[in-house]
Every structure is written in structure tokens, then in C-alpha cells.
C-alpha positions in Angstrom: 36.5 10.6 8.4 39.7 8.7 9.4 39.4 5.0 9.8 36.0 4.8 7.9 33.9 5.6 11.0 30.8 7.6 10.7 30.1 10.7 12.8 27.7 10.2 15.6 25.2 12.9 16.3 25.5 13.6 20.0 22.2 15.6 20.1 19.4 14.1 22.2 16.3 12.6 20.4 14.3 15.7 21.3 17.0 18.0 20.0 17.1 16.1 16.7 13.3 16.2 16.4 13.3 20.0 17.1 16.1 20.5 14.6 14.1 18.6 12.0 11.1 20.7 12.6 13.3 23.8 12.2 14.5 22.6 8.8 17.6 20.5 9.5 17.6 18.1 6.5 19.6 15.4 8.3 18.2 15.4 11.8 15.1 13.2 11.1 17.3 10.6 9.3 19.8 10.6 12.2 16.9 10.2 14.7 15.3 7.3 12.8 18.6 5.6 12.2 19.2 5.6 15.9 15.9 3.8 16.6 15.1 1.9 13.4 15.7 -1.6 14.8 13.4 -0.9 17.8 10.7 0.6 15.6 10.9 -2.3 13.2 10.4 -4.8 16.1 7.4 -2.8 17.3 5.9 -2.8 13.8 6.6 -6.6 13.4 5.1 -7.4 16.8 2.0 -5.3 16.1 1.4 -6.6 12.5 2.7 -10.1 12.8 3.4 -10.0 9.1 6.6 -8.6 7.6 4.9 -7.1 4.6 2.3 -5.3 6.7 4.9 -4.3 9.3 7.0 -2.7 6.5 4.0 -0.8 5.2 2.9 0.2 8.6 6.4 1.4 9.6 6.6 3.4 6.3 3.2 5.0 7.1 4.4 5.8 10.6 7.7 7.3 9.6 5.9 9.5 7.0 3.4 10.6 9.7 6.2 11.3 12.2 8.1 13.3 9.6 5.0 15.4 8.8 3.9 15.9 12.5 7.3 16.5 14.1 6.5 20.1 14.8 3.5 19.0 16.9 5.6 16.9 19.3 5.1 18.0 22.9 7.9 17.3 25.3 5.6 15.6 27.9 6.8 12.2 26.6 10.0 10.7 25.3 10.6 10.9 21.6 10.8 7.1 21.5 7.4 6.8 23.2 6.0 9.2 20.7 7.5 7.2 17.8 6.3 3.9 19.4 2.7 5.2 19.6 2.8 6.4 15.9 4.1 3.0 14.7 1.6 1.0 16.7 -1.3 3.2 15.5 -0.1 3.0 11.8 0.1 -0.8 12.0 -3.3 -1.1 13.7 -4.8 1.2 11.1 -3.3 -1.0 8.3 -4.7 -4.1 9.9 -8.2 -2.6 10.2 -8.1 -1.4 6.6 -6.9 -4.8 5.4 -9.7 -6.6 7.4 -12.3 -4.1 6.2 -11.4 -4.4 2.5 -10.3 -7.9 1.8 -9.4 -8.2 -1.9 -11.8 -10.2 -3.9 -10.1 -11.6 -7.0 -12.0 -12.0 -10.2 -13.3 -15.5 -10.6 -10.8 -17.8 -12.4 -12.7 -19.0 -15.4 -11.1 -21.3 -17.9 -10.4 -18.9 -20.8 -10.9 -21.8 -23.2 -14.5 -22.2 -22.0 -15.2 -18.5 -22.6 -13.6 -18.2 -26.1 -11.8 -20.5 -28.4 -8.3 -19.0 -28.8 -8.4 -20.0 -32.5 -11.7 -18.2 -33.1 -10.7 -14.5 -33.7 -14.3 -13.3 -33.6 -14.9 -14.8 -30.1 -11.6 -13.4 -29.0 -12.6 -9.9 -30.2 -16.1 -10.3 -28.6 -14.4 -11.2 -25.3 -12.1 -8.2 -25.5 -15.0 -5.9 -26.3 -17.0 -7.3 -23.4 -14.2 -6.7 -21.0 -13.5 -3.2 -22.4 -17.2 -2.3 -22.0 -17.3 -3.8 -18.5 -14.2 -1.6 -17.5 -16.1 1.5 -18.6 -18.9 0.6 -16.1 -16.4 1.2 -13.3 -15.7 4.7 -11.8 -12.5 6.2 -13.2 -10.4 5.5 -10.1 -11.4 1.8 -10.0 -10.8 1.5 -13.7 -7.3 3.0 -13.5 -6.4 0.7 -10.6 -7.7 -2.4 -12.3 -5.9 -1.6 -15.5 -2.6 -0.8 -13.8 -2.6 -3.8 -11.5 -4.5 -6.5 -13.3 -4.0 -5.7 -16.9 -0.6 -3.9 -17.1 0.9 -6.0 -14.2 2.1 -3.2 -12.0 2.5 -4.0 -8.3 0.2 -2.2 -5.9 3.1 0.1 -4.8 4.0 0.9 -8.4 0.4 1.6 -9.3 0.0 3.9 -6.2 3.1 5.9 -7.3 1.9 5.9 -10.9 -1.6 7.2 -10.0 -0.5 9.4 -7.2 -2.6 7.7 -4.4 -1.9 5.6 -1.4 -1.3 1.9 -1.7 -4.4 1.2 0.4 -6.5 3.3 -2.0 -5.2 1.1 -4.9 -6.1 -2.1 -2.9 -9.6 -0.9 -2.1 -10.2 0.3 -5.6 -9.1 -3.0 -7.1 -11.2 -5.0 -4.6 -14.4 -2.9 -5.4 -13.6 -2.9 -9.1 -13.0 -6.7 -9.3 -16.3 -7.3 -7.5 -18.2 -5.1 -9.9 -16.5 -6.7 -12.9 -17.4 -10.1 -11.6 -21.0 -9.0 -11.5 -21.0 -7.4 -14.9 -19.1 -10.3 -16.6 -21.0 -13.1 -14.9 -22.9 -13.9 -18.1 -19.6 -15.0 -19.6 -19.2 -17.9 -17.2 -19.3 -21.3 -18.9 -22.3 -23.4 -17.8 -21.4 -26.2 -15.4 -20.9 -29.6 -17.1 -22.4 -31.5 -14.2 
């Protein structure tokens, strides 16, 4: 375009949504770009946390993208999007509150095994390896990806082909079970 300006899609929100449902590959992007600042502010106000707001907004946009064909013209498209964003953010808040992550207890590794003692180090590795096999496959995969291999929750979710919330809940349940199984390794209190 001359002068470096972008073309503005003059279709209404409803026309863009219908075009998306009919297969127009750019219509949904044009619609969301038109309202992204407003939708972000709704997500941020609902979540009160930028990380949860970003996750909630992403969930909402995926839901809107998938359910666009179900839109009924009895409301404005912005009202429909607003409701989807609020619901996605509230769902995320409920999931986070219901499944707080429980980190593994932070034990002083030196009290568990002397790093210069190869046998103790091997024993510790074997104990952890055996404990991991107590976990169901999904929990074990999540724990290994996040806690052992160092992937972020988002990266682990992509790697394992599940939702981020699933990774978080599997890690929380897996860590709790590992803490129970490995409790015998805790060093006795010196007091």
C-alpha cells in the first residue's frame, strides 16, 4: 500500500465472524486485532494478574475461534467475546485455586547424600527413579519435563500435547506423591 498504511477491513464485527465461520482465513485475525486492547483489559481486570490474564485471554480466543459458527446474532460480537474472556479467566482462577501447586520439600541435598560418596549418589538416583515409577504415566511425564528437564509449563504442554492446566495439575499431584514416597530420605532434625 502507498504510504505504508494498512488496509482497514470495513466489514462489521458480525460480518467478520460469519466470514471466519465460512472459511475466510484472515477474518478472525482482523476481528480480534480490532478489539484486542479491550479484550486484554477485560482479561486483566478479571484475573488481576498479567500471567493469568494472558493465559485466560489465549484460552478465550481459542474458544471463540472454535465456536464462531455457534454465534447467534442476538448480541453484539463484542459482548459475546467479552463473555468468553470473562468465563475463560474465571475458569482459570477456579482451576488455579483448586489445584495449588505443591512443590517438593526443599531438603538439603548434602544431608541426603554426600556428593563425594558415589554409592550414596547412585542410591539417591535409584530411589528417585523408583519413586518416579510409582507415578501414573502422565504425572511422571509432567514431572520429568518440568522438574527434571527444566521445560516451562507451556513448553511441557506443547511437548506432551496437553493443556498447560493439565501439566500444572499433574505436576502438583505428582510432587505430592513423590514427597510421600521419598519422605524416608529426609534428614533427621538436629534439634
